[in-house]
C-alpha positions as CSV (number, residue, x, y, z in Angstrom):
1,M,74.4,107.8,22.6
2,E,75.8,110.6,24.8
3,K,79.5,110.3,25.9
4,K,80.2,110.9,29.5
5,P,83.6,111.8,30.8
6,V,85.9,109.0,32.0
7,D,86.8,109.0,35.5
8,K,90.5,107.4,36.3
9,Q,88.9,105.6,39.3
10,D,86.4,104.0,37.2
11,L,89.0,102.4,35.1
12,H,91.3,101.5,38.0
13,I,94.4,102.8,36.1
14,K,97.5,103.0,38.0
15,N,100.5,104.9,37.6
16,P,103.1,102.3,36.2
17,L,105.8,104.1,38.1
18,D,104.2,103.6,41.6
19,H,106.1,100.5,42.1
20,I,109.3,102.0,41.0
21,E,108.9,104.8,43.5
22,G,108.6,102.3,46.2
23,I,111.9,100.6,45.1
24,F,113.6,104.0,45.2
25,C,112.3,104.7,48.6
26,L,113.5,101.2,49.8
27,N,116.8,102.0,48.3
28,K,117.1,105.3,49.7
29,T,116.4,103.9,53.0
30,I,118.9,101.3,52.9
31,A,121.5,103.8,51.7
32,F,120.9,106.1,54.2
33,V,121.1,103.2,57.1
34,L,124.4,102.1,55.4
35,L,125.6,105.6,55.3
36,M,124.7,106.2,59.1
37,V,126.6,103.0,59.8
38,L,129.6,103.7,58.1
39,A,129.8,107.2,59.3
40,N,129.3,106.0,62.9
41,F,132.1,103.4,62.4
42,S,134.5,105.9,60.8
43,F,134.1,108.5,63.6
44,S,134.4,105.8,66.3
45,Q,137.5,104.2,65.4
46,T,140.2,104.5,67.9
47,A,144.0,104.0,68.0
48,E,145.5,100.9,69.6
49,V,148.7,101.2,71.3
50,K,151.5,99.0,72.9
51,V,153.7,100.5,75.5
52,D,157.1,99.0,76.0
53,D,157.6,98.7,79.7
54,A,154.6,100.8,81.0
55,K,155.6,100.3,84.5
56,Q,159.1,101.4,85.3
57,S,161.3,101.6,88.5
58,F,164.3,103.8,89.2
59,T,167.1,103.2,91.7
60,T,167.4,105.0,95.1
61,V,168.2,108.7,94.5
62,P,169.0,111.5,96.7
63,Q,166.3,114.0,97.3
64,G,166.4,117.0,94.7
65,T,167.3,114.6,91.8
66,V,165.2,114.9,88.6
67,V,164.5,111.3,87.4
68,K,163.9,111.0,83.6
69,L,162.1,107.9,82.3
70,N,161.5,107.0,78.7
71,Y,158.2,105.2,77.7
72,V,158.0,103.9,74.0
73,V,154.6,103.9,72.6
74,T,153.9,102.1,69.3
75,N,150.7,102.5,67.5
76,I,149.6,99.2,66.5
77,G,146.2,100.0,65.1
78,T,145.0,101.3,61.8
79,V,144.2,104.9,62.7
80,P,146.7,107.7,63.8
81,L,147.4,107.9,67.6
82,L,146.8,111.4,68.7
83,L,148.4,112.3,72.2
84,K,146.7,115.3,73.6
85,D,147.8,116.2,77.1
86,F,148.7,114.5,80.3
87,E,147.4,114.2,84.0
88,V,149.5,113.7,87.1
89,E,149.0,113.6,90.7
90,C,151.2,116.4,91.5
91,S,153.2,119.2,89.9
92,C,156.5,117.1,90.5
93,T,155.8,115.1,87.6
94,T,155.6,116.2,84.0
95,A,155.3,114.4,80.5
96,E,156.9,115.6,77.2
97,F,155.9,114.2,73.8
98,D,155.4,115.1,70.1
99,D,152.1,116.4,69.4
100,K,152.3,115.2,65.8
101,P,150.1,112.2,65.0
102,V,151.8,108.8,65.6
103,L,151.1,106.9,62.3
104,P,150.0,103.1,62.4
105,G,153.1,101.1,62.9
106,K,155.1,103.9,64.2
107,S,156.4,104.8,67.6
108,T,157.1,107.6,69.8
109,T,158.8,108.3,73.2
110,I,157.1,109.9,75.9
111,V,159.6,111.3,78.5
112,V,158.3,111.7,82.1
113,K,160.3,113.9,84.6
114,F,159.9,113.4,88.2
115,D,161.3,116.2,90.4
116,T,162.0,114.6,93.9
117,K,162.9,117.9,95.8
118,S,159.5,117.7,97.7
119,A,159.4,113.9,97.7
120,Y,161.0,111.3,100.0
121,E,160.9,107.5,100.7
122,R,159.0,105.1,98.6
123,Q,157.5,106.8,95.6
124,D,154.6,105.2,93.3
125,R,153.3,107.6,90.6
126,V,150.9,107.2,87.8
127,V,150.7,109.5,84.4
128,Y,147.8,109.5,82.3
129,I,148.4,110.6,78.7
130,N,145.0,111.5,77.1
131,C,144.7,110.5,73.6
132,N,142.2,108.8,71.1
133,T,142.4,105.1,72.3
134,K,139.4,103.1,73.5
135,D,139.9,104.0,77.1
136,G,140.9,107.5,76.2
137,Y,144.3,107.5,78.0
138,I,147.7,105.6,78.3
139,K,148.7,104.9,81.8
140,L,152.1,105.1,82.6
141,R,153.7,104.0,86.2
142,F,156.7,104.4,87.9
143,K,158.2,103.6,91.2
144,G,161.2,104.2,93.1
145,N,162.9,105.4,96.4
146,V,163.9,108.7,97.4
147,L,166.5,109.4,100.3
148,K,165.4,112.3,102.3
149,K,168.2,115.2,102.8
150,K,169.4,115.5,106.3
């Protein structure tokens, strides 16, 4: 009797590791998806803040006075608060703050100065502090009255 070579297909032999590869692929896929979700979550975390008296008023002052207002900002979130810069309606208003991160549970003071030399009568101003909160800013507001020089 003559021997002929055996073909794998004739024997229907499968690699016993084929099903394991599938499991590894599935696990790799799950691991990748979980990694992406976790990475997205960690990069999308934002700080949460509480501002004591975000809307302040000053008494009537004579024109030429520099009004100084203090806003206490507390980081009530779980990631550091990063104060970046500020936006105001005119150059008569400035904001000063520490550029160091405000750790969770800690507070910082933002000092807003309003130079009234070119302002008079009723004033209502807004200062935006750009930062890493959900909105991307902290809104501070102040109102007051300036007596025009005669």
